[in-house]
BAKELO-787996 format. One line per field, with one value per residue: residue number from 1; x, y, z of N, C-alpha, C, O in turn; residue in three letters. Coordinates in steps of 0.2 Angstrom, whole numbers, padded with zeros to 4 digits, always signed. Layout:
<nodes>
i	NUM	...
n.x	X	...
n.y	Y	...
n.z	Z	...
ca.x	X	...
ca.y	Y	...
ca.z	Z	...
c.x	X	...
c.y	Y	...
c.z	Z	...
o.x	X	...
o.y	Y	...
o.z	Z	...
aa	ALA	...
</nodes>
This chain:
<nodes>
i	1	2	3	4	5	6	7	8	9	10	11	12	13	14	15	16	17	18	19	20	21	22	23	24	25	26	27	28	29	30	31	32	33	34	35	36	37	38	39	40	41	42	43	44	45	46	47	48	49	50	51	52	53	54	55	56	57	58	59	60	61	62	63	64	65	66	67	68	69	70	71	72	73	74	75	76	77	78	79	80	81	82	83	84	85	86	87	88	89	90	91	92	93	94	95	96	97	98	99	100	101	102	103	104	105	106	107	108	109	110	111	112	113	114	115	116	117	118	119	120	121	122	123	124	125	126	127	128	129	130	131	132	133	134	135	136	137	138	139	140	141	142	143	144	145	146	147	148	149	150	151	152	153	154	155	156	157	158	159	160	161	162	163	164	165	166	167	168	169	170	171	172	173	174	175	176	177	178	179	180	181	182	183	184	185	186	187	188	189	190	191	192	193	194	195	196	197	198	199	200	201	202	203	204	205	206	207	208	209	210	211	212	213	214	215	216	217	218	219	220	221	222	223	224	225	226	227	228	229	230	231	232	233	234	235	236	237	238	239	240	241	242	243	244	245	246	247
n.x	+0586	+0593	+0598	+0615	+0623	+0631	+0646	+0651	+0667	+0675	+0689	+0694	+0703	+0704	+0701	+0686	+0677	+0678	+0675	+0661	+0656	+0659	+0650	+0638	+0637	+0636	+0624	+0616	+0616	+0608	+0607	+0600	+0604	+0616	+0628	+0636	+0653	+0662	+0679	+0690	+0706	+0717	+0729	+0746	+0745	+0748	+0740	+0736	+0735	+0725	+0714	+0712	+0709	+0697	+0689	+0687	+0680	+0667	+0661	+0650	+0639	+0639	+0643	+0642	+0649	+0663	+0666	+0677	+0677	+0683	+0687	+0690	+0685	+0673	+0657	+0646	+0628	+0624	+0635	+0638	+0628	+0631	+0644	+0642	+0634	+0643	+0652	+0645	+0641	+0653	+0660	+0671	+0684	+0686	+0681	+0684	+0690	+0700	+0702	+0700	+0693	+0703	+0703	+0712	+0713	+0717	+0716	+0720	+0730	+0746	+0743	+0741	+0728	+0712	+0709	+0705	+0711	+0714	+0717	+0724	+0728	+0742	+0744	+0735	+0720	+0719	+0714	+0711	+0715	+0706	+0695	+0691	+0680	+0674	+0672	+0669	+0675	+0686	+0694	+0696	+0705	+0715	+0722	+0727	+0744	+0754	+0757	+0757	+0758	+0753	+0746	+0734	+0728	+0741	+0746	+0736	+0735	+0747	+0749	+0757	+0771	+0779	+0771	+0764	+0752	+0741	+0738	+0724	+0709	+0704	+0692	+0691	+0684	+0681	+0679	+0672	+0666	+0656	+0657	+0647	+0644	+0641	+0627	+0617	+0605	+0600	+0589	+0586	+0579	+0565	+0571	+0576	+0591	+0595	+0585	+0580	+0591	+0593	+0594	+0584	+0581	+0589	+0593	+0607	+0618	+0623	+0637	+0646	+0653	+0657	+0665	+0675	+0691	+0701	+0716	+0728	+0739	+0739	+0736	+0739	+0740	+0748	+0757	+0753	+0763	+0772	+0772	+0771	+0764	+0752	+0744	+0733	+0729	+0713	+0703	+0690	+0683	+0683	+0672	+0662	+0669	+0671	+0659	+0654	+0663	+0662	+0664
n.y	+0819	+0804	+0796	+0792	+0776	+0769	+0761	+0755	+0751	+0739	+0735	+0721	+0714	+0704	+0709	+0708	+0715	+0728	+0727	+0724	+0735	+0745	+0739	+0741	+0755	+0757	+0751	+0760	+0771	+0785	+0787	+0779	+0771	+0763	+0751	+0737	+0731	+0719	+0715	+0702	+0701	+0688	+0686	+0693	+0705	+0721	+0737	+0745	+0735	+0727	+0737	+0739	+0726	+0724	+0736	+0732	+0721	+0726	+0729	+0720	+0726	+0737	+0751	+0769	+0777	+0775	+0772	+0773	+0762	+0759	+0746	+0749	+0761	+0774	+0780	+0794	+0793	+0801	+0802	+0796	+0802	+0816	+0816	+0811	+0822	+0832	+0828	+0829	+0842	+0849	+0846	+0838	+0825	+0817	+0816	+0820	+0821	+0833	+0836	+0828	+0818	+0807	+0792	+0786	+0772	+0764	+0750	+0746	+0753	+0760	+0770	+0779	+0781	+0781	+0793	+0808	+0814	+0827	+0828	+0838	+0841	+0846	+0850	+0858	+0854	+0840	+0823	+0813	+0796	+0786	+0792	+0794	+0796	+0793	+0795	+0780	+0779	+0787	+0780	+0769	+0776	+0779	+0768	+0761	+0761	+0746	+0746	+0751	+0762	+0778	+0774	+0778	+0791	+0801	+0796	+0800	+0813	+0818	+0813	+0804	+0805	+0797	+0789	+0797	+0802	+0814	+0824	+0819	+0828	+0834	+0838	+0843	+0843	+0848	+0836	+0838	+0850	+0852	+0858	+0871	+0869	+0855	+0855	+0854	+0854	+0843	+0829	+0813	+0799	+0793	+0795	+0808	+0818	+0831	+0846	+0860	+0866	+0861	+0848	+0834	+0820	+0817	+0826	+0832	+0836	+0852	+0852	+0840	+0825	+0819	+0808	+0797	+0790	+0776	+0774	+0763	+0749	+0741	+0749	+0761	+0774	+0791	+0790	+0797	+0810	+0820	+0837	+0837	+0846	+0842	+0836	+0837	+0837	+0834	+0836	+0840	+0833	+0820	+0813	+0812	+0805	+0793	+0788	+0786	+0777	+0765	+0747
n.z	+0470	+0473	+0488	+0491	+0491	+0505	+0510	+0524	+0529	+0539	+0547	+0556	+0569	+0581	+0598	+0602	+0610	+0607	+0594	+0594	+0600	+0590	+0580	+0586	+0586	+0572	+0569	+0576	+0567	+0559	+0545	+0532	+0520	+0521	+0523	+0532	+0530	+0535	+0538	+0542	+0548	+0546	+0544	+0541	+0534	+0528	+0533	+0523	+0512	+0517	+0518	+0504	+0500	+0507	+0503	+0489	+0491	+0495	+0484	+0482	+0486	+0478	+0481	+0482	+0490	+0501	+0518	+0531	+0545	+0558	+0569	+0583	+0586	+0591	+0585	+0583	+0581	+0570	+0562	+0549	+0541	+0542	+0536	+0523	+0518	+0519	+0510	+0498	+0498	+0497	+0486	+0487	+0486	+0496	+0513	+0530	+0548	+0555	+0567	+0582	+0595	+0606	+0616	+0629	+0637	+0651	+0652	+0640	+0635	+0640	+0652	+0667	+0671	+0664	+0651	+0641	+0626	+0614	+0597	+0585	+0569	+0562	+0549	+0535	+0527	+0529	+0533	+0547	+0546	+0551	+0550	+0538	+0523	+0508	+0489	+0480	+0468	+0469	+0477	+0468	+0459	+0467	+0474	+0491	+0497	+0500	+0514	+0532	+0541	+0539	+0527	+0522	+0525	+0525	+0513	+0503	+0506	+0502	+0489	+0475	+0467	+0460	+0454	+0447	+0453	+0458	+0473	+0483	+0483	+0498	+0511	+0527	+0543	+0560	+0572	+0584	+0583	+0572	+0556	+0548	+0535	+0534	+0537	+0526	+0521	+0515	+0511	+0518	+0515	+0526	+0538	+0539	+0542	+0541	+0540	+0534	+0539	+0552	+0565	+0564	+0565	+0576	+0590	+0594	+0610	+0615	+0615	+0608	+0601	+0585	+0583	+0591	+0594	+0599	+0609	+0609	+0612	+0600	+0588	+0575	+0576	+0580	+0595	+0611	+0615	+0627	+0626	+0612	+0599	+0592	+0601	+0614	+0632	+0637	+0650	+0652	+0643	+0648	+0655	+0645	+0635	+0643	+0645	+0632	+0626	+0633	+0634
ca.x	+0592	+0593	+0604	+0620	+0624	+0637	+0648	+0656	+0672	+0678	+0695	+0695	+0709	+0704	+0697	+0679	+0673	+0678	+0671	+0654	+0654	+0658	+0644	+0632	+0638	+0634	+0617	+0612	+0616	+0602	+0608	+0598	+0607	+0622	+0629	+0643	+0657	+0667	+0684	+0694	+0713	+0719	+0736	+0750	+0745	+0748	+0733	+0734	+0733	+0719	+0709	+0711	+0704	+0690	+0686	+0686	+0674	+0662	+0658	+0644	+0633	+0639	+0642	+0644	+0654	+0666	+0667	+0681	+0674	+0688	+0684	+0692	+0682	+0666	+0654	+0639	+0623	+0624	+0642	+0637	+0624	+0636	+0650	+0639	+0631	+0649	+0655	+0640	+0640	+0659	+0663	+0677	+0684	+0686	+0681	+0686	+0691	+0707	+0703	+0696	+0695	+0705	+0702	+0717	+0710	+0722	+0716	+0722	+0736	+0750	+0742	+0739	+0721	+0708	+0709	+0703	+0715	+0712	+0722	+0724	+0732	+0747	+0744	+0729	+0717	+0721	+0709	+0714	+0714	+0701	+0688	+0690	+0674	+0676	+0668	+0672	+0679	+0692	+0699	+0698	+0710	+0721	+0722	+0731	+0750	+0755	+0760	+0752	+0759	+0751	+0744	+0728	+0728	+0746	+0746	+0731	+0737	+0754	+0749	+0762	+0774	+0783	+0766	+0760	+0745	+0740	+0735	+0716	+0705	+0701	+0689	+0690	+0681	+0682	+0674	+0669	+0664	+0655	+0656	+0640	+0643	+0638	+0620	+0616	+0597	+0599	+0585	+0589	+0573	+0561	+0574	+0580	+0594	+0595	+0579	+0580	+0598	+0593	+0593	+0577	+0581	+0592	+0595	+0613	+0618	+0627	+0644	+0646	+0658	+0655	+0668	+0681	+0696	+0705	+0723	+0730	+0745	+0739	+0735	+0745	+0739	+0753	+0756	+0754	+0770	+0772	+0774	+0769	+0759	+0746	+0741	+0731	+0725	+0706	+0700	+0683	+0679	+0684	+0665	+0659	+0672	+0671	+0652	+0654	+0668	+0661	+0663
ca.y	+0815	+0798	+0796	+0788	+0770	+0769	+0755	+0756	+0745	+0738	+0730	+0718	+0709	+0702	+0714	+0707	+0719	+0734	+0726	+0724	+0742	+0748	+0737	+0745	+0762	+0757	+0750	+0766	+0777	+0788	+0786	+0772	+0768	+0761	+0743	+0736	+0726	+0717	+0711	+0700	+0700	+0682	+0685	+0698	+0709	+0728	+0740	+0747	+0730	+0725	+0741	+0738	+0720	+0726	+0740	+0728	+0716	+0730	+0729	+0716	+0731	+0742	+0757	+0775	+0780	+0770	+0775	+0769	+0761	+0756	+0742	+0751	+0768	+0775	+0785	+0797	+0791	+0806	+0803	+0794	+0807	+0822	+0815	+0811	+0828	+0836	+0826	+0831	+0849	+0852	+0844	+0835	+0818	+0813	+0821	+0817	+0825	+0835	+0837	+0823	+0816	+0801	+0790	+0782	+0768	+0760	+0743	+0744	+0757	+0761	+0776	+0777	+0781	+0783	+0800	+0810	+0819	+0830	+0827	+0843	+0840	+0851	+0852	+0859	+0849	+0833	+0820	+0807	+0790	+0782	+0796	+0796	+0795	+0796	+0792	+0774	+0780	+0790	+0774	+0766	+0779	+0780	+0762	+0762	+0757	+0741	+0748	+0752	+0769	+0783	+0771	+0781	+0799	+0804	+0795	+0804	+0820	+0820	+0810	+0799	+0808	+0792	+0785	+0802	+0803	+0820	+0823	+0819	+0834	+0832	+0843	+0840	+0847	+0846	+0831	+0841	+0857	+0851	+0864	+0872	+0866	+0849	+0855	+0857	+0853	+0837	+0824	+0806	+0795	+0795	+0797	+0814	+0821	+0838	+0849	+0868	+0867	+0858	+0841	+0831	+0813	+0816	+0832	+0831	+0841	+0858	+0850	+0833	+0823	+0815	+0802	+0796	+0785	+0773	+0773	+0756	+0746	+0738	+0753	+0764	+0782	+0793	+0789	+0803	+0813	+0825	+0842	+0837	+0851	+0840	+0833	+0842	+0834	+0838	+0833	+0841	+0828	+0813	+0810	+0811	+0799	+0787	+0785	+0784	+0772	+0759	+0741
ca.z	+0470	+0478	+0493	+0490	+0495	+0508	+0512	+0530	+0529	+0546	+0548	+0563	+0571	+0588	+0602	+0601	+0614	+0603	+0588	+0596	+0601	+0583	+0577	+0589	+0583	+0565	+0570	+0578	+0563	+0556	+0538	+0531	+0515	+0523	+0525	+0535	+0527	+0540	+0535	+0547	+0547	+0549	+0542	+0543	+0529	+0530	+0534	+0516	+0508	+0520	+0516	+0497	+0499	+0510	+0498	+0483	+0493	+0495	+0477	+0482	+0487	+0473	+0485	+0479	+0495	+0506	+0525	+0536	+0551	+0562	+0575	+0590	+0587	+0592	+0580	+0584	+0576	+0564	+0559	+0542	+0537	+0542	+0531	+0516	+0517	+0518	+0504	+0492	+0498	+0497	+0480	+0489	+0484	+0502	+0519	+0537	+0553	+0556	+0575	+0585	+0602	+0607	+0623	+0631	+0642	+0655	+0651	+0633	+0633	+0647	+0656	+0674	+0671	+0657	+0650	+0635	+0622	+0608	+0592	+0580	+0564	+0561	+0542	+0533	+0522	+0531	+0536	+0551	+0542	+0553	+0549	+0530	+0520	+0501	+0484	+0478	+0462	+0472	+0479	+0463	+0456	+0471	+0479	+0496	+0496	+0504	+0521	+0537	+0544	+0534	+0521	+0519	+0526	+0522	+0506	+0499	+0506	+0498	+0482	+0473	+0461	+0456	+0450	+0443	+0455	+0462	+0480	+0483	+0486	+0505	+0515	+0534	+0549	+0568	+0575	+0590	+0581	+0565	+0551	+0546	+0528	+0534	+0537	+0519	+0520	+0511	+0515	+0518	+0516	+0531	+0544	+0537	+0548	+0540	+0537	+0536	+0543	+0559	+0566	+0565	+0567	+0583	+0592	+0599	+0615	+0612	+0615	+0607	+0596	+0580	+0583	+0596	+0592	+0604	+0608	+0612	+0609	+0593	+0583	+0571	+0577	+0584	+0602	+0615	+0617	+0631	+0623	+0605	+0598	+0590	+0607	+0620	+0636	+0638	+0655	+0652	+0639	+0651	+0657	+0639	+0632	+0647	+0644	+0625	+0625	+0636	+0630
c.x	+0592	+0599	+0609	+0621	+0631	+0640	+0653	+0660	+0675	+0683	+0694	+0700	+0709	+0700	+0690	+0675	+0672	+0674	+0664	+0652	+0654	+0652	+0638	+0632	+0635	+0626	+0613	+0612	+0609	+0602	+0606	+0601	+0614	+0623	+0636	+0646	+0662	+0673	+0689	+0701	+0716	+0726	+0741	+0751	+0745	+0741	+0731	+0732	+0726	+0713	+0708	+0707	+0697	+0686	+0683	+0680	+0667	+0658	+0651	+0638	+0633	+0638	+0644	+0649	+0657	+0668	+0671	+0678	+0678	+0685	+0685	+0689	+0675	+0663	+0647	+0635	+0622	+0630	+0641	+0634	+0628	+0641	+0647	+0637	+0637	+0652	+0651	+0641	+0647	+0662	+0670	+0678	+0684	+0685	+0683	+0686	+0698	+0708	+0698	+0699	+0698	+0705	+0708	+0714	+0716	+0722	+0719	+0728	+0739	+0749	+0740	+0731	+0718	+0707	+0708	+0709	+0712	+0718	+0720	+0729	+0736	+0747	+0737	+0726	+0719	+0716	+0712	+0711	+0707	+0694	+0686	+0683	+0675	+0672	+0672	+0676	+0685	+0697	+0701	+0704	+0716	+0721	+0727	+0738	+0750	+0760	+0755	+0752	+0758	+0749	+0738	+0728	+0735	+0747	+0742	+0733	+0742	+0754	+0755	+0765	+0777	+0777	+0762	+0753	+0745	+0737	+0727	+0714	+0702	+0698	+0688	+0687	+0683	+0677	+0670	+0666	+0662	+0654	+0649	+0639	+0640	+0630	+0617	+0609	+0595	+0595	+0587	+0582	+0569	+0564	+0579	+0584	+0595	+0588	+0579	+0586	+0597	+0592	+0586	+0577	+0584	+0595	+0601	+0614	+0623	+0635	+0644	+0651	+0655	+0659	+0674	+0685	+0699	+0712	+0725	+0736	+0746	+0738	+0740	+0745	+0746	+0752	+0757	+0761	+0769	+0775	+0773	+0763	+0753	+0741	+0739	+0727	+0718	+0702	+0692	+0679	+0680	+0677	+0662	+0662	+0671	+0664	+0652	+0658	+0668	+0660	+0657
c.y	+0810	+0798	+0791	+0782	+0770	+0762	+0756	+0750	+0745	+0733	+0728	+0714	+0708	+0708	+0713	+0712	+0726	+0733	+0727	+0731	+0746	+0746	+0740	+0752	+0762	+0756	+0755	+0772	+0779	+0788	+0779	+0768	+0766	+0754	+0742	+0730	+0725	+0713	+0709	+0699	+0694	+0681	+0691	+0703	+0716	+0731	+0742	+0742	+0727	+0730	+0740	+0732	+0721	+0730	+0736	+0723	+0719	+0731	+0725	+0720	+0737	+0750	+0763	+0778	+0774	+0775	+0771	+0769	+0757	+0752	+0745	+0759	+0768	+0781	+0787	+0794	+0795	+0806	+0802	+0800	+0814	+0821	+0815	+0818	+0833	+0835	+0829	+0839	+0853	+0851	+0841	+0828	+0813	+0818	+0816	+0822	+0827	+0836	+0832	+0821	+0808	+0799	+0785	+0778	+0764	+0753	+0741	+0748	+0759	+0768	+0774	+0777	+0783	+0790	+0802	+0815	+0821	+0830	+0833	+0842	+0846	+0854	+0853	+0854	+0842	+0830	+0814	+0801	+0786	+0786	+0797	+0793	+0797	+0792	+0785	+0775	+0784	+0785	+0770	+0769	+0780	+0774	+0764	+0758	+0751	+0742	+0749	+0759	+0773	+0781	+0774	+0789	+0802	+0803	+0799	+0811	+0822	+0818	+0806	+0801	+0803	+0789	+0791	+0804	+0810	+0819	+0823	+0825	+0832	+0838	+0840	+0846	+0845	+0841	+0833	+0848	+0856	+0857	+0865	+0870	+0859	+0849	+0858	+0856	+0847	+0832	+0817	+0802	+0797	+0797	+0803	+0817	+0829	+0841	+0856	+0869	+0865	+0851	+0839	+0824	+0813	+0823	+0831	+0837	+0846	+0856	+0842	+0832	+0818	+0808	+0802	+0790	+0782	+0773	+0767	+0754	+0743	+0743	+0758	+0772	+0784	+0793	+0796	+0805	+0819	+0831	+0842	+0842	+0849	+0837	+0837	+0837	+0838	+0835	+0834	+0837	+0820	+0810	+0808	+0805	+0793	+0784	+0782	+0777	+0765	+0753	+0737
c.z	+0475	+0482	+0491	+0494	+0498	+0511	+0518	+0531	+0536	+0546	+0555	+0564	+0579	+0592	+0601	+0605	+0610	+0597	+0589	+0597	+0594	+0579	+0580	+0587	+0576	+0566	+0572	+0573	+0560	+0548	+0536	+0526	+0516	+0525	+0527	+0531	+0532	+0537	+0541	+0545	+0550	+0547	+0545	+0538	+0532	+0530	+0527	+0511	+0511	+0517	+0508	+0496	+0501	+0505	+0492	+0485	+0493	+0489	+0477	+0483	+0482	+0476	+0481	+0483	+0499	+0512	+0529	+0542	+0556	+0568	+0582	+0591	+0589	+0588	+0583	+0579	+0570	+0560	+0551	+0538	+0537	+0537	+0524	+0514	+0515	+0511	+0498	+0492	+0496	+0490	+0481	+0486	+0490	+0508	+0525	+0542	+0554	+0564	+0578	+0592	+0602	+0615	+0624	+0638	+0645	+0654	+0644	+0631	+0640	+0649	+0662	+0675	+0665	+0657	+0642	+0632	+0616	+0603	+0587	+0575	+0563	+0554	+0540	+0528	+0523	+0535	+0540	+0547	+0544	+0552	+0542	+0528	+0513	+0495	+0482	+0472	+0464	+0473	+0473	+0459	+0460	+0477	+0484	+0495	+0501	+0510	+0526	+0539	+0538	+0527	+0518	+0519	+0523	+0515	+0501	+0500	+0502	+0491	+0481	+0467	+0457	+0451	+0446	+0446	+0460	+0469	+0479	+0486	+0492	+0508	+0522	+0538	+0555	+0569	+0581	+0589	+0574	+0561	+0549	+0539	+0528	+0534	+0531	+0517	+0516	+0515	+0513	+0520	+0522	+0537	+0542	+0543	+0547	+0537	+0539	+0541	+0550	+0559	+0567	+0568	+0574	+0585	+0597	+0604	+0612	+0611	+0614	+0602	+0591	+0580	+0588	+0594	+0599	+0603	+0612	+0609	+0603	+0587	+0580	+0572	+0581	+0591	+0605	+0617	+0621	+0627	+0615	+0604	+0595	+0596	+0612	+0625	+0638	+0643	+0655	+0648	+0642	+0652	+0650	+0635	+0636	+0645	+0636	+0623	+0629	+0632	+0633
o.x	+0590	+0604	+0607	+0619	+0636	+0636	+0658	+0658	+0679	+0681	+0694	+0700	+0713	+0696	+0687	+0669	+0667	+0671	+0660	+0646	+0649	+0649	+0633	+0626	+0631	+0623	+0607	+0609	+0605	+0596	+0609	+0602	+0618	+0618	+0641	+0643	+0667	+0671	+0692	+0702	+0717	+0729	+0739	+0756	+0743	+0737	+0726	+0728	+0722	+0707	+0702	+0702	+0693	+0680	+0677	+0676	+0662	+0652	+0646	+0633	+0629	+0634	+0649	+0654	+0654	+0671	+0669	+0675	+0676	+0681	+0681	+0691	+0671	+0667	+0643	+0637	+0620	+0631	+0643	+0636	+0628	+0642	+0651	+0639	+0637	+0653	+0654	+0642	+0648	+0667	+0675	+0672	+0682	+0688	+0683	+0683	+0702	+0713	+0692	+0704	+0696	+0705	+0708	+0714	+0720	+0727	+0721	+0732	+0736	+0754	+0738	+0729	+0721	+0705	+0710	+0711	+0708	+0724	+0715	+0735	+0733	+0750	+0732	+0730	+0722	+0713	+0716	+0705	+0704	+0689	+0681	+0682	+0676	+0668	+0678	+0682	+0690	+0702	+0707	+0708	+0722	+0720	+0732	+0737	+0747	+0765	+0749	+0747	+0761	+0749	+0737	+0729	+0734	+0749	+0744	+0732	+0742	+0758	+0759	+0763	+0777	+0779	+0757	+0749	+0749	+0734	+0725	+0716	+0697	+0701	+0685	+0688	+0686	+0671	+0665	+0662	+0665	+0649	+0646	+0633	+0636	+0627	+0614	+0607	+0589	+0596	+0589	+0581	+0568	+0561	+0585	+0581	+0596	+0586	+0578	+0585	+0601	+0589	+0583	+0572	+0582	+0599	+0600	+0611	+0626	+0638	+0644	+0653	+0651	+0656	+0677	+0682	+0700	+0715	+0723	+0739	+0751	+0738	+0746	+0749	+0749	+0746	+0760	+0764	+0766	+0781	+0774	+0758	+0748	+0735	+0744	+0722	+0719	+0698	+0688	+0673	+0678	+0676	+0659	+0659	+0670	+0664	+0650	+0655	+0672	+0657	+0656
o.y	+0811	+0801	+0785	+0782	+0772	+0759	+0760	+0744	+0749	+0727	+0732	+0709	+0711	+0711	+0718	+0713	+0729	+0738	+0729	+0733	+0750	+0750	+0742	+0754	+0767	+0760	+0756	+0777	+0775	+0789	+0774	+0762	+0768	+0751	+0745	+0725	+0729	+0708	+0714	+0695	+0694	+0676	+0694	+0706	+0718	+0729	+0741	+0743	+0725	+0728	+0740	+0732	+0719	+0728	+0737	+0722	+0716	+0733	+0726	+0718	+0741	+0753	+0763	+0782	+0769	+0780	+0765	+0774	+0751	+0755	+0743	+0762	+0764	+0786	+0783	+0793	+0793	+0810	+0806	+0802	+0817	+0826	+0817	+0820	+0837	+0839	+0831	+0841	+0858	+0855	+0841	+0825	+0808	+0824	+0810	+0828	+0822	+0837	+0832	+0821	+0804	+0803	+0779	+0781	+0760	+0750	+0735	+0747	+0761	+0771	+0768	+0774	+0786	+0793	+0798	+0819	+0817	+0832	+0832	+0843	+0851	+0859	+0850	+0850	+0839	+0833	+0810	+0801	+0784	+0783	+0799	+0787	+0803	+0787	+0785	+0772	+0783	+0786	+0768	+0766	+0781	+0775	+0767	+0752	+0751	+0740	+0750	+0762	+0773	+0784	+0774	+0792	+0807	+0807	+0802	+0815	+0827	+0820	+0804	+0800	+0803	+0786	+0789	+0806	+0811	+0814	+0826	+0828	+0828	+0843	+0835	+0852	+0840	+0842	+0831	+0850	+0859	+0861	+0860	+0869	+0857	+0845	+0864	+0858	+0846	+0830	+0815	+0801	+0803	+0800	+0803	+0819	+0832	+0838	+0857	+0873	+0868	+0848	+0842	+0823	+0808	+0826	+0830	+0842	+0845	+0858	+0839	+0836	+0814	+0804	+0808	+0784	+0786	+0773	+0767	+0757	+0742	+0740	+0758	+0775	+0780	+0794	+0801	+0801	+0824	+0831	+0848	+0841	+0852	+0836	+0841	+0834	+0843	+0831	+0830	+0836	+0815	+0804	+0802	+0800	+0787	+0778	+0776	+0773	+0761	+0753	+0731
o.z	+0481	+0480	+0489	+0500	+0495	+0513	+0517	+0533	+0537	+0544	+0560	+0560	+0582	+0589	+0599	+0602	+0609	+0594	+0585	+0595	+0593	+0575	+0576	+0585	+0574	+0562	+0570	+0575	+0559	+0545	+0538	+0526	+0512	+0528	+0525	+0530	+0533	+0534	+0544	+0540	+0556	+0549	+0550	+0537	+0537	+0526	+0524	+0507	+0507	+0515	+0506	+0493	+0498	+0504	+0490	+0481	+0493	+0489	+0473	+0481	+0483	+0475	+0477	+0481	+0501	+0511	+0530	+0545	+0557	+0571	+0586	+0596	+0588	+0586	+0585	+0574	+0565	+0555	+0547	+0533	+0532	+0533	+0519	+0508	+0510	+0507	+0493	+0487	+0493	+0488	+0477	+0485	+0490	+0508	+0525	+0541	+0554	+0566	+0576	+0594	+0598	+0619	+0622	+0643	+0641	+0655	+0643	+0626	+0645	+0649	+0663	+0680	+0660	+0661	+0638	+0636	+0613	+0605	+0584	+0576	+0563	+0552	+0542	+0525	+0518	+0539	+0537	+0546	+0540	+0552	+0540	+0529	+0512	+0497	+0482	+0472	+0460	+0471	+0473	+0456	+0458	+0483	+0483	+0492	+0506	+0510	+0524	+0539	+0533	+0522	+0512	+0514	+0519	+0511	+0496	+0495	+0499	+0487	+0486	+0461	+0451	+0446	+0442	+0443	+0464	+0470	+0475	+0491	+0492	+0508	+0522	+0537	+0556	+0568	+0583	+0593	+0570	+0563	+0547	+0537	+0524	+0531	+0531	+0511	+0514	+0521	+0508	+0526	+0523	+0542	+0543	+0549	+0552	+0531	+0545	+0545	+0554	+0554	+0571	+0572	+0578	+0581	+0603	+0603	+0607	+0606	+0619	+0598	+0593	+0577	+0590	+0593	+0604	+0597	+0618	+0604	+0600	+0582	+0583	+0570	+0584	+0594	+0603	+0619	+0618	+0625	+0612	+0607	+0596	+0595	+0614	+0623	+0640	+0642	+0658	+0649	+0639	+0651	+0650	+0633	+0633	+0645	+0635	+0620	+0629	+0627	+0630
aa	MET	SER	ALA	PRO	ILE	VAL	ALA	CYS	VAL	MET	LEU	ALA	ASN	GLY	ARG	PRO	GLU	MET	VAL	ALA	ARG	ALA	GLU	ARG	CYS	PHE	GLU	ALA	GLN	THR	TYR	GLU	LYS	SER	TYR	MET	ILE	ARG	TYR	ASP	ASN	HIS	GLY	GLN	LYS	SER	ILE	GLY	ALA	LEU	ARG	ASN	GLU	ALA	ASN	ALA	GLY	SER	ALA	ILE	ILE	ASN	PRO	ASP	ILE	ILE	CYS	HIS	TRP	ASP	SER	ASP	ASP	TRP	SER	HIS	PRO	ASN	ARG	ILE	ALA	GLU	GLN	VAL	ALA	LEU	LEU	GLN	ALA	SER	GLY	ALA	GLU	CYS	VAL	GLY	TYR	HIS	GLU	MET	LEU	PHE	TRP	ALA	ASP	HIS	SER	THR	TYR	PRO	VAL	SER	THR	ALA	GLU	ALA	TRP	LEU	TYR	ARG	ALA	SER	ILE	PRO	ASN	TYR	ALA	ILE	GLY	THR	SER	MET	CYS	TYR	TRP	ARG	GLU	THR	TRP	GLU	LYS	HIS	PRO	PHE	PRO	ASP	ARG	SER	GLU	GLY	CYS	ASP	ASP	LEU	TYR	TRP	PHE	ASN	GLY	ASP	LYS	ASP	LYS	GLY	LEU	ALA	ARG	VAL	LYS	ILE	VAL	SER	VAL	SER	ALA	ILE	ASP	PRO	ASP	PRO	VAL	CYS	HIS	CYS	GLY	THR	GLU	TYR	SER	LYS	HIS	SER	VAL	TYR	ASP	ASN	HIS	SER	PHE	THR	ALA	MET	GLU	PRO	PRO	PRO	ASP	TYR	SER	SER	MET	ILE	ALA	SER	ILE	HIS	GLY	GLY	ASN	THR	CYS	ALA	LYS	ILE	ALA	THR	GLY	ALA	ARG	GLU	TRP	THR	ARG	VAL	PRO	GLU	TRP	ASP	ALA	TYR	CYS	ARG	GLU	ALA	MET	GLN	LEU
</nodes>
């Protein structure tokens, strides 16, 4: 079976240093059949509308899979390969992470110092929007609504009763503790990531993260709230995040 073609769709709106880091992360990916589609927002459109326009524009490469590649986040070199493998092995329409590291940098977010936080979704079968990876036909059936907050993750999780759209079948794993189902033995061209359930293209350290998101004044993620059950301060991840998130 040939490897699916993946379009990594990146919405960009300023912050050129973050965009450059996201592009470096893409160039380091071990999955070969992936292409970057960059969509710059020069107006005041909602994130949902922008995602729809960018996804439609990816038709130029005729992708099988679309992967959100937000300009302000960091991805491990094996992220695409892991997510494609999980999408194929699980039978899901969309995959992503329900538990993920977030980096609050004092240069872009009002905290006294740069620090790592862990976000754990409080609902099951939910994928954080920035981490979503899905079959193109899934998006074609469920285009995103014209809004920003919850336009992708919550919309697909809940469905749309008014339009008669059922919720999307989502399978999510932890970004810092990849589920063994990802290691499905699928081969990807000459840079195979999975071979006999072990990494061959790149051997990650025992404790690593598949993805780290930024918290700053311009994004739509839930802001850190003291006492909120979804957020946990994780100082043991500070050094890892600081190195990964360098601009």
